[in-house]
C-alpha positions as CSV (number, residue, x, y, z in Angstrom):
1,X,97.6,221.4,44.7
2,X,96.3,219.6,47.6
3,X,97.2,218.4,51.2
4,X,97.2,215.7,51.3
5,X,97.3,215.2,55.2
6,X,94.6,218.2,56.1
7,X,92.6,218.0,52.1
8,X,93.1,221.8,51.9
9,X,93.8,223.0,48.1
10,X,96.3,225.5,47.5
11,X,96.8,227.4,44.0
12,X,100.1,228.6,43.4
13,X,102.2,225.8,43.8
14,X,104.7,223.6,44.8
15,X,106.7,226.3,46.6
16,X,103.4,227.3,48.6
17,X,102.7,223.8,49.6
18,X,105.8,223.6,51.1
19,X,105.6,226.5,53.7
20,X,101.7,225.1,54.6
21,X,103.6,221.6,56.0
22,X,106.4,223.3,57.6
23,X,104.0,226.4,59.0
24,X,106.2,229.0,57.6
25,X,103.8,231.6,54.9
26,X,101.2,233.2,57.5
27,X,99.0,234.0,54.1
28,X,98.3,230.4,53.1
29,X,97.5,229.1,56.3
30,X,99.4,226.0,58.7
31,X,98.8,222.4,57.8
32,X,96.1,221.4,60.9
33,X,97.1,217.7,60.1
34,X,100.7,218.9,60.8
35,X,100.3,219.5,64.3
36,X,98.7,216.2,65.1
37,X,101.4,214.4,63.2
38,X,104.3,216.5,65.6
39,X,102.3,215.5,68.2
40,X,102.9,212.2,67.6
41,X,106.2,212.2,66.9
42,X,106.9,213.3,70.3
43,X,104.2,211.0,72.3
44,X,106.8,207.6,70.3
45,X,110.6,210.1,70.7
46,X,109.3,209.7,75.0
47,X,108.5,205.7,74.2
48,X,111.0,205.4,72.5
49,X,113.8,206.6,75.3
50,X,111.2,205.4,78.1
51,X,112.6,202.0,76.4
52,X,116.0,202.4,76.0
53,X,116.7,203.6,79.6
54,X,114.0,200.6,81.0
55,X,116.7,198.1,78.5
56,X,120.3,200.3,80.3
57,X,118.6,199.5,83.7
58,X,118.1,195.7,82.9
59,X,121.7,195.6,81.7
60,X,122.8,197.4,84.8
61,X,120.4,194.8,87.1
62,X,122.1,191.9,85.0
63,X,125.8,192.8,85.6
64,X,126.4,192.5,81.5
C-alpha cells in the first residue's frame, strides 16, 4: 500500500496504513504530511472561532 499524503510504501497492509496515518505505531513511522494537515486544521479552527466572536459582537452592537 502507498500513503497518498507522503508517498511512503507500506507492505504490511491496511492495518499498518491506518496506524501510519494516526501516528500510533512506532514500527511503521508517522505520516509526515499528516502533521501539516493537523496544523492547517488548527489554523482553520482558530479562524472559525474568531469569525463566530466577530459575528456575536456585531449582533450585540446592533442590538439584535
